[in-house]
N, C-alpha and C positions, 0 to 999 in steps of 0.2 A: 350435595352430600355434606353432612356435618363433619368437621375435622376430627380426627381421632386424638390429636394432641395439639395444644396451642399454647402460646406464651404471650405475656403482656410486657411491654417495655415502658418503663416510667421515664418520661422526658419532661424536664423542667425548663421553661423559657416563657414565663408569663402564663403558664398552664397550671391548672389544678388537676392533679393526677391521682390515680388509684395507688394506695400505699403510703400517702402522706409524705411525699417528697418535699424537701426544703426548697424555698423560693430563692433565686439568686438575687444579689443586690442590683441596683439600677445601673451600676457602672461596669457590669460584666459584659464583655463583647460577645456578639453572636459567633464571630470567628476570631481566632488569634493565630496569625500567620507569622512564622519565623523568617529570618533573613534567607535561609535556604529554601523555604517553601516558596517565597516570592521569586527567587532566581530560577528554581526548577520549573515553575509554572510560566516562565517568561513574562512575568508581570512587572518586573523591575530590571533596570540596567544601571550599573554603578560606574562613575568616572572618578578616579582618584588622581589623575594626572600622571606624568611620566616619572615622578619621583615618589609616588605612593601616598602623597598627601598634598592637598592644595593650600591649606591654611586659608580657606575660602572666606572672603569678606564682603563680596558684592555679587549679585546675580541679576542679570537683565534678560528677560524673555522678549525676543523680537520676532513676533509671529509674521510680520510682513516679510522679513527675510528668511523665515523658518530657521532661526539660529538662536542659540543660547550662549550668552557671553558671561564669563566668570572672571572676577577679580580676586587674585590670591596674593601670596607672598612673592614679591618680585616678579610677578608674571600676570598676563592676561590670556584667557583662553577663549576660543570660539568652537562651538560644537554644532553640527548640523542636526536638526530635529528629526529628519527623515532617514537617518542612517544609524540610529541607536549608538551614538558616540563613536562611530567609525570616522577615521581621517580627521582628528582634531587639529586645530591650529593653535600655536603658542607664540606669544611675544614676551621676551624677557625684558623686564624693566626694573633693574636693581637701583638702589640709591645712587645719586650722582657722586663723582669722586669727592672724597672728604666728608660726605654727610654721615657715613657710618661711624667714622672715627670721632666726629663731633658729637654724635649721639652718645657714644661711650663716655666721652669726657664729661657729659652732662649727668652722668651717673645712671644712665638707663641700662637695662639688661641687654647685652648684645644679641642674645638669642631670641628674646621675647619682643623687644621694641625696635631694635636698630636694623630694620629692613623697610622696604617700600611695600606696605600693605595697601593694595588697591581697594578703595572704599567707595568710590563714585564711578558708576557706569551709566551715562545718560545719553540719549540720542541727541546729536548736535545738528546734523542735517542728513540729507539722503545718502551720503557716502561716509560719514564719520560719526564716531562716538566721542564724547568728552569723558576722559578718565582722570581721576585724581587719586593720589596715594599719599600715605603718611610721610614718605621720603625720609625715613629714619629721624622723625621728629622735626622735619622741615618740609611741610606739605607741598606737593608738586602736582601740577596738572599738565595734560597734553591731549592732543587730538589723535585718535586711533582710526586709521583708514580701514573700513570694513567692506567697501565695494557696493555695487548695486545689487538689487534682488537677483538671485540666481548665481551670483559669484560667491566664492569662499575665499575672501581676502582678509588679511589681518596684519597690519604693520603700523608702527608708531611713527608719527611725523616729528623728526628731531627738532625742526625749527619752531614747533608749536609749544615746546616745553616752557612752562612759566610757573611762578609761585602759586601755590594753592592755598595760601593763608586765607581763612575766612570761608573757604569752600570745602575743606576737608579737615577733620580733626588731626591733632598731632599723634594721639594715642590710637593704637589699633582696636582697643576695646571701648573707647569712649562712645556713648550713644549719640546718634545724630540722624537727621533726615534731610533729604534733598529731592528736588524735582526741577525739571528743565522746562521753561515756558518762554516761547517767543525769543529764543536765542539767549536767554538769561537763566542763570542757575540760582534758585532759591534754596537756602540752606539754613537749618537750625542746628546749632552746635556750640561747643565751648571752643573759642577761636584762639586762645592764647596757650603758651607752652605749659603753664601750670594748671590749665583746665578750669579757670575761674571766671573767664570773660564770656558769659553766655550771651548769645545774640541770634537774631534772625538776620540773614545777610542776603543781598541780591547783587550779583556781579556778572560780568562777562559780555554784556551787550553794549550798544553805543551810548546808553545813558550812564550818568555817574552812578557809582555803587551806592546802595542804601544799606543802612545797618540800624540796629536797635540803639536807642539812646541809653548810654551807660548810666547817666544821671537819673534816668526815669525809673530805675528799679523795676523794669518790666518783668523780668524773669528771675526765679528763685531756684537755683540749682536744678535747672530743667534736665529731664531725660527725654529727648525727642524720639518719637517712634515712627512717624510718617508725615509726609508732606504731599499735597496734591492740589492741582487746579480743579476747582469745582464751580461751574457757572451757576449763578443765582437765577438768571433769566436769559432771554434772547439778546439782551444788550451786552455786547462784548466789552464795552467800556465799564461794565459793572462786575467783570470777572474778578475773582479773588483766589488767592492761594491759601489753603487751610493747613495748619500745623496741629498735630495731635501729640501731646506730651504730658508728662507728670512733673510736678515741682513740689518742693518742700517749703512750706510757708508757716509763719507764726500761727499758733492756735487761734481759731476764730473767736473763742470765748474771752480773749484778752489775757490768757495765761502765759506762762513762760515757755511752755512746750512748743514743739513744732510737729506738724502733721503733713502727710503726703496727700495731695489732691491731683486729680487728672483734669486736663484742660483741652479745649479746642480754641485755637487762636487763628486769626486771619489778617491778611494784608491785601490791599488792592493791587492788582497787576499794574495799573497805571499810576500808582503812587510815585510822586516826584519829590517828596519832601516839602519843607516849607521854604518861604522866601527869607524870613528873618528869624523865625522860630523853627526848631527841628530841621535845620539845614542839613541835607544829605542824611537825614534820619527818617524813619517811618513816621508818617503823619496819620495813618489809618489803622494802626495796629489795635486790635481789641481781642480780649480773651474771655472765655466763660468756662464754668466748671462742668465737667461731664460727670453725672451722677449715676452710679450703678450700685444698687443696694437691694437687699431682701427685706420686705416689711415683716415686722414681728409684732408680738402682742403689746398692747398698750402704747402703740405709736413708735416703738423702738425699731431701729433699722440696723442690719448688718451691712456695713459698707465694704465694697471692694474698690480700693483707691489707687492701687499701683497699676498704671496702664502698661500692658505687655506688648500688645500688637493691635493693629487696625487693618481691616480689609473693607474696601469699597465695593459693594455689590451693585453694579450698574445695570439698569433695565435695558431692554432692547432699544428703546428710543434714545438712550445715551444721556438722559437727563435725570436729575434728582436721585442720586444713588442712595442706597441704604448703608449706614455705617455700622459694621460689625466690629465690636471692640472687645478684646480679651483683657480682663482685669485679674489681679491677684490681691490677696491680703494675707498678712502674717500677723498673728496675735498670739497671746499666751495660751489661747484655747485651741486654735486649729489653724492650719494653712489651707486656703481654699482659692478657687478660681471661679470666675463667672464670665459669661458672654452676654453683653447687652447690645441691643440693636436700636439705632437712632434714625429717625427720619430727618432729612435735611430741612424740611419745612419747620420742624421743631427747633432746629439750631438757628435758622433764620429768625424765627420769632423771638428767641432769647436775645439776639443781637439788636432787635428792634425795641426791646423792652428797656426798663430803667437801668441806669448805670449804678454801680456800687459806689458808696461814699463812706468815708471814715473820718471822723473829726480829729482823731489823733491815734498814735500807736496803741494806746491802752483802751481805745474805744472799739465797740463792735461795729461791724459793717451794717449798713442800711441802704435803702434805695435813695438815690439823689432826688431831692424834692424841689430844687431850684429850676430856673429857666435854662433850657438846653439851647445853645446857639445854633444858627443856620449858616452853612449846611451842617446837618447833624454830624457830629464827630464820628469818624469811622466809615462814612459813606464814600463811595468812589466818585470822582468827577465824571459826570455823564450828562445825558439830556435832562435829567431831573434837576441837576444843580446849575447847569448852564442855561438859565432862563433869561428872557428879556429883563434888563435892569439888574441881573445877578450874573455877571460874567465869571462864573466859577468853573471854567473849563479845565483847570489844573489845580492840584493841591497847592501849588505855589500862589494861586490866587485866593486861597482860603484866608479869611481874617485871622489875625493873631489870636483873637478870642477863641476861635474854633480849635486852633492848634494847642493853645494852653489848656483848654478843657480836655482834649484828647490825651495830653501828656499827664494830666492829673487824674484822669478817670479811665484807665485802660480796661478795667474789669467790669463785667456785667453782673447785676445783682442776682438775677434768677439763674439757677442751674439748668442744664439741659437734661431732661428726664428721658429714660428709655421708653421704647414702645411697650405698651401695656403696663408701664410703671414698675417693671421688675425684670430681672434677667430671663433670657430664654433658656439658659443652661447654667447650672451651679454644680461644681464638683469639689468635694472636700475630702480631706484625709487620703489624698492620693499618694501612691508610692513614687510618683514622678512629678516633675514640674512641667507646666504648660508654657510654651514659649511663642508659638506662631499660630496664626489662623488664616485660612482661606475658606471661601464658601462658593458652592455651586447651586444654582436654582434649577431644579429638575422637575419636569412635567411627568407625572405618573398617572395611572388609570383613574385614581380617585382624588386627584388634586395636584397641586404644586407644592413641592417641599424644598427647603433649603438644607442641603447636605453640608455639614460643617467638618472640616479637616483640621485637626489640632496637632501641632508638632510638639514633641516633648523633649526633655533634657536627656532622655535615654536612647535617642535615635529612633523612636517609634512614632507612628502617626495614628491618631484615633479618628475614626470616621463615625460621625454622630448625626442624628436628627433629633429635633425637639418638636414634639407634637402637642398641639393645643387641643385637648380632648374635652368635648362637651363644654360646660360652663365653668370648668375649673380654671382658676387664675394661674395656677402653677403648671407649667408645661411638663409633659412626660418625656424623659430622656430615653433614647434608644441608641445604644452603642452597637453599631453594625459590625465594625471590624477594628482590630488592633494589629497594625502592620509594623513589624520590626524591620525598618528600612535599612539600617546600617548594622553590620556585623558586630562592631565594637560600640558599646553604649557611648554616645556622644551627643551633646545638645544640638538640636536642630535650630539653625540661625536664619534660614531663608526658606520661603515657600512661595512658588508662583504656580498658577493654574492655567492650563490651556483648555478652554471648553471645546474649541474646535477639534483638538486632538484627543480629548477626554484623558488628559494626562496631568499629573502633578509633578512638579520639579522641586525636589527637596534638597536643601543645602545644609551642610555642616562644615566644621573646620576641616574634616577629613576629605570631603569631596561632595559630589552632587549625584542624586539618584533620579532617574526617570521612572515614575510609578503610574501604572494604569489606575484610573479612578474606580474601576470595577472589573470583576471577573466572575460573572454570574454562575458559571458551572462549578465554582468552588463550593457553593452552598449545598450541593448534592444533586442527585439524579431523580428526585421524586417531586411531584407537585407540592406536597405538604412541606417539604424542606424549603423549597423556593418561596412559598408563601410565608412561612414562619420567619424567613430572613428579614422581611419588612424593608428591603432595600429598594428605594425608588428607581434605581437604575435597572432592576431585574424583574422579569415576569416569566410565568410558565406559559410556553407557547403551544402546549399540547404534547410536546415530545421531550423538551429539556428546559432548563432554566437559562434564559438568554436575555440579552439587552432589550429593554423596553424602548420601543420607538413609537412615538405618538403618530396616529394617522395612518398606520400600515394596514394592509388588507387582512391581516390575521386578528383584527381587533376582537372578533367574536369569541375566539378561543383563548385569548390571553387571560391569565389568572394572576391577580396581584391585589394585595390588601395591606397597604402600608399602615393605615390607621389602627387596625385591630389585629392583623396577623392571624386571621382565622381560616385555617385550611378547610374546615368543615363546610364553609359556605362558598369556597372557591374551587375545591378539588373534587374530581369525580372518584367514585369507587367506594363511597361510604354505604353502609346499610341504610335502608330507608328510615328506620327508627332513629338511628344515631344522627343521620343527616337532618331529620326533622327537629331533633333536639338541639342541633347545633353544637354537638359535643365532640364527635370523634372523626378522625381521618384514619383509614386502615390501609396497611400494606401487607401483602402475603409473602411469606418466605417458605419454600418447599424443601422437604428432605426426602431421602429415599430409605427404604426398609433395610434394617440391619446395617446402618451406616451412621457415622458421626456427623452432627451438624454443628458448625461453629456459629455461635450467636455473638455478634459484635457488641461489646459492653463498654468500650471506650468511645464516648460520643464525639462527633466532630466539633460540636459547639460547647464552649465553656459554660453556656447557660443550661446545659442538660446533665442529668444523671440518669443512669440506666439500671433497671432491674428486670430480669426475665422470670416469667412464671410458666410452668408446664402443667397442663391438665391432660390426664390420660382417660381413655374411655371408662366410664363407670365411677370416676372420682367425683366427690361432692363439689370440690372447688380446686382452684389451681394451687400448686405448691411452688415456692420460689426455687428456681434452678440454682444449683451449686456447681462450682468448678470442680473438675476432676482432681483427686488428691495429688497427682503428679504435676498439676499445672502450677507454675510459679505465680501467674497473675490470677488473683482470686476472682477477677471479673470475667475471665474467659470461661464460657459455659459450653461444655461438650456433652451433648445429650444423645443416648442411644434409644431409639424408639422401636417398638415391635412391628410397626407397619408405617407406611407413608403418612406424613402428617403435614399440617399447615401451621406455620408460626405467624401469628398476627401481631403487628406492631400497632398499638393503640395509643393515640395522643389525645388526651382529654383536656378540653379548654375550660378555663374558669368562666362561669356565666358573667355576662357584662354587667349585671345589676347587683353583683355581690361585692 
């Protein structure tokens, strides 16, 4: 039976709808959830410490022990992952006697600088962590007993306390990066009190410490972002530690200006320095430029040069990770951010390519065209170098010629270019700054997608996917959610992801939040709503919007369309004509005779706008419904109908070829 009265709701979200509704911008999220929304839905849990603020500086996720370790102001914390922050452990670690007073005498702020800010938390062995703090401008390191798996132990070993110079910066805000490999700590930092002595430093093991050659001018005001051991191949003798950082260098065109460029640098794990040249200095350090730019007309490029954060997306096999890098740029025209993805194979190729050479300070850089000595400068001592008649089993065996070349040519000529030659994500004119990035590779019904989580300076997290649609070179950005993790706007400084637990751990100076990667029922209770969400984590299972799990027995009835978000092709209930046209998904709402029907006009999604239309029997067409005069909200529509009616919600898709 035909309905006696019906209404049309205009929804915008990549849809072309009746009534000429405006289209949202690409950065509008499908859902925007507040701090209270997340807490009330049990999607997040916040830990602020016993004093209401942690002054968080370091976060280490230990999934083997199922614990999260935090370094803050004068304290270290341990949280159990399976108890939602219940029963935390705390170790107080203030500056040693006299350090705070000495810090004040040096002119530092007693409230901002003169404390022990714990900035290094690295696994030392099966029962201990290595922790280093600023020590009120006298860096200090110690071992922290954390126990075996299943135990919840946390205490500082007093006899292990030692100087942390070269392993931890003096300032709590100074950028640095570190990683622990084979019992040794590799650190990129400014090591002196004034913050002018930039170096890559290795310490803590049985071998003599190694550091950058200060005379070599290797680093120019670096801002280190991340350090990690990344194997090049199956030969462990060829393993390297990679550093990602930005530096300020003279203008490449020979002018007087200075520009910011981003770099990837590396050193061999088995580097032992030279015998006569580069003694106790790195003999294998090389660096290359990381390029992230948007091609423009006429060969011009918009460069994103300031490296903000790096995330390594490791495949299941544990080899050849993809490098996700977050960049920023600030110009007189705009402030923007870009995410570029690099293959390790492309990075390796650049380090195998020509070295950069400059005839003088006023000359431009060019490829080195002379003879390169053997072993090739920058390679690790391995089976390839230790051949019969060539006993190069250690960098101490390398000829002086090799070490002198490495000292004079640390830079590679070719830059590392991103996958597809352009960013996967570009965001400009944002109201907030992007600070952190983590990525999760998710298997969906129609393919595999990388879900990008971006931490902002306002305490929120953006959940984004970038789709490569058709033959277009420029990816399509889909912002799934904007999640206000912290109640007070505060920059997010740390993010770690647990794929096993489907949880994101988000740190700020205030504290740390445990955030679920997804909560599918939030998108709504209809198939069309679930499909329009385009969230790779979520699918319609025939009854509700739930977590998508590959290979389950309900495969035939699951509905999901990440690439197009077309409910007409996925959801049941359409009329045959509309379903054949691929245009409409319909939901019915029933009212009763001589009663009021409330029509929801504030959409759940910021991507939508809503207008209701009412058609009575005998009318030529629908009229737009108006709110009752007494209604304060003009979007609340109270309709009185003479007889029972059906209200139809119609969502009209834009044709794919338009």
